[in-house]
N, C-alpha and C positions, 0 to 999 in steps of 0.2 A: 842415620835417622829420615827415614823418607818425608820427603816435602809433597803434600798435595794442592794440586793447581786448580783452580775452579774456572772455566770457563763460563764468560755470562756472554749471553746475545749482544751483539752490537745495536745501539738505538738506531732509528728510523734514519736520523740524519745525520748519522756517523758515516765519515769517509775511509773507506780501507784503502790505506795506501797498497798492500798485499796483493791487492787486486788490481791498480795501477799498472800500465806496462811503460817500458821505454823500449824505443827502437829509433833504428835512422829511418831517414825518408830522404825524397828529394823535390825540389820545384822543376816541375814539368814545364809548365806555362803559367803567365802573368798575363791576367786579362786588363782591358782598357779601365774598367770601372776599380781596379785595385784588386779584384780577388786573383787567389792562384790555387793552381790545380798541384796537387800534393801526393804524389805517388809512396805510399806507405803501406804497412801491412794492416788486410783487411779488421782484424781486432782492434787498432786504434781508429777506425771513423768514426767519429763521436755522433751519437744521436742528434736531432733538433736540440737544441737548448744546453747543450755538454760543450764541453771545449776541452782544448790539448794547452798546453804549454810546448813553447817551441823556443829553442834557441840554434840559432844558425852557426855552425861551424865555423869557427875563425873569427868573428864578431866579437868589436870591439865592446859590445853590450851586455853586460853584464846579468840583467836583468833579463829573463823568458817573456817571450810574448803571446797571451792568450790569442787559440785559436778556435772560432767557430765553423763548422760547417755552412754550406749552402746547399749544395746538391752534389750526389754520388757521381763519381767519374764514369764514363762508360767504359774506361779503360781498366783502370785499377785505382785507389787512394778515393780521392774527393775532390772537389773542388770549395775554396774555402769564402767564408764572407767577406766582405772589404775590410783592405788591410791597410794600413800605412806603416810602409816597412822598407828599407833599403836593399830587398833581396832579390836577387837575379835566376832568371832559370838557369839549371842546374846545380844551384847552391846546397849543398847537402844540411840537413836540419834534423837535433836529436827531439824526439817528441817524448812528451810525458800524459797518459791519460786512459782514457777519456777521464775527466774529472767532472763532478756536479750533478745536479738533479736537472733532468731537461723535460721537455715538454711531455706529457700523456695524453696524445688525441683518444677521445672516448671513440668507441666500436660504432655506438649509436649516433654520432653525431654527423648529420647532413645538411647543415647550415654552419659554415665556420666562418670566423672573422677573423683578420689577421692584420694587425694594428702598429704602424711604427710610430714613435713620438716624435724623434729628431733626429734621424740618423737612415741610413740604405737599408731597406728593407732584407736585405739578404741572409741576415741571421733567420729569417722565419721561413726562406723560401722551402728547405726540407719537408716543411710542414703540408706542402703543395700537393706533391705526388700521394703522399698516404691519404690526404682527402681525398682525391679522386679517386682512389683506386675504392673506396668505400662510397661512391657516389656520391660525395656529398658537394655542395655550392658553395667557392669560395671568393670572399669578398675581401679584398686589400685595400685597409685605410691608410695613407700615406702621402704627403707631400712633396717627396722624394721621387726622382727617375724609377723607372720601375722596367726597364727593359730584360729580354728572354722571358717575358712571362708565359704561359699558355693563352692562348686567346680567350678559354673558356673563362678563366679568373676575372672577375669584375674589379674596376679601382674606383676608389672614392677618395674626394680630400679627407683633412682631417676635420674639417668642421663638420661633416657627418657621422661623426666615429657614435654619438649616442641613438642616433637612428639605425645604423649597423647592428650597433649592440643587440640593441630591442628587438631586431630579427633573427639574430645568430640564436644557435644552441649551445656553441662554443666560441671561446675568442681566448686567440693568443695574442699578446703586446709585446714591445720590446721598446725600452726607455733605460737612457743614462739615468744612474740613483741623484745625480744632481738636479734632475727632473722630476724627478720623482711626484714633489708637492704642486707639481704643475698638472701631472695626470690626474691626483686626487680632487683638485679644483675641478677639473672638467667633468668628473663624473661626481661632484657633488651633487646631491639632492635629485641622484636616480636609484635611490634607493631599492624601487620598485625592479628594477632593469637588474643591477649587480647583485640583487640579493639570488635570485632565479639561475643567472646566468654562471654554467662551468666557464672560469676564465682564469687563465696561467699570465703571469708575467717577468719575461727575462729581464732582469734589471742589470746594465752594465756598469763595473766599476773595474779600478786597475787590481790585478788579483797576483802579485809578484811570487807569493809562496804555493800557490796552487793546492790551498788546504793542508798543509804540512806544516805549517807554524804558528798558526794564529796570530800574525802579525798585526791584524786591524788596519791595516789601509783599506780594505771592500768594506769595513764593518758600518753596519745598519740597523739602527734603533727600531724595532715594531714592537708597538704595544708596551712599551719602558721595556723591552728586553734587546740585548744586543745580536743579534746575528752577522755571520761572516758569509756576505756574497759568494766567495768561492768554496764553501763548502755545504752552507745551509740552501745555497741556490745553485745556479746564477737563477732558476726560475722557482718562481714564486705562484702560492695559489691568490688570486685577487682580492680576496677577503681577507687574506694576511696582512695587505699592504695598505687596505682603508682606515 
């Protein structure tokens, strides 16, 4: 008797594990800010907002480390966002990914706001060359040090966030899950600004399973519905989070 198998299309938020790649990489350089240059196959380089899970070969830690990109490397691979790991130049890594939903910069955007709430802005840096390529003006809102920025990028303190969002036609933000309510409170009462603004938010949380196991460590409640940051994000639309 023959079995008939019906293949259904994958839902939009589904993470297809068969599209993930696993490959070896190595650490080429470590920078003073804690970011690292990783040499890896080009198909493993994550887009802004996406991430890789990395295991250092020979490490005592059984949990992989989420690695976000900051900037492409001029040679090969990419420069990561800031990390707190005991890795050294020459260490070998096993990478899996890219994983998750990243940022989508609208082609028509000409005024871009980047805002980081509680950490280094390095996870947003990859959007800057993309914005400049389409002749967009970029303003970075942060209270953290911002080395190695192009001179054309304006930097404003976090208390200027609402003014910058009112000016922007696209915004990309970065916030830790535990501080998401603080961001909501800052934006409360500014519905006229957020309603017309196209904006996305990278929500950071521990993601040990990397969208494979639904372990729940990265769970987030949005409008009375559970979401997993590792696969439903880590980048969400701002209106989903408010």
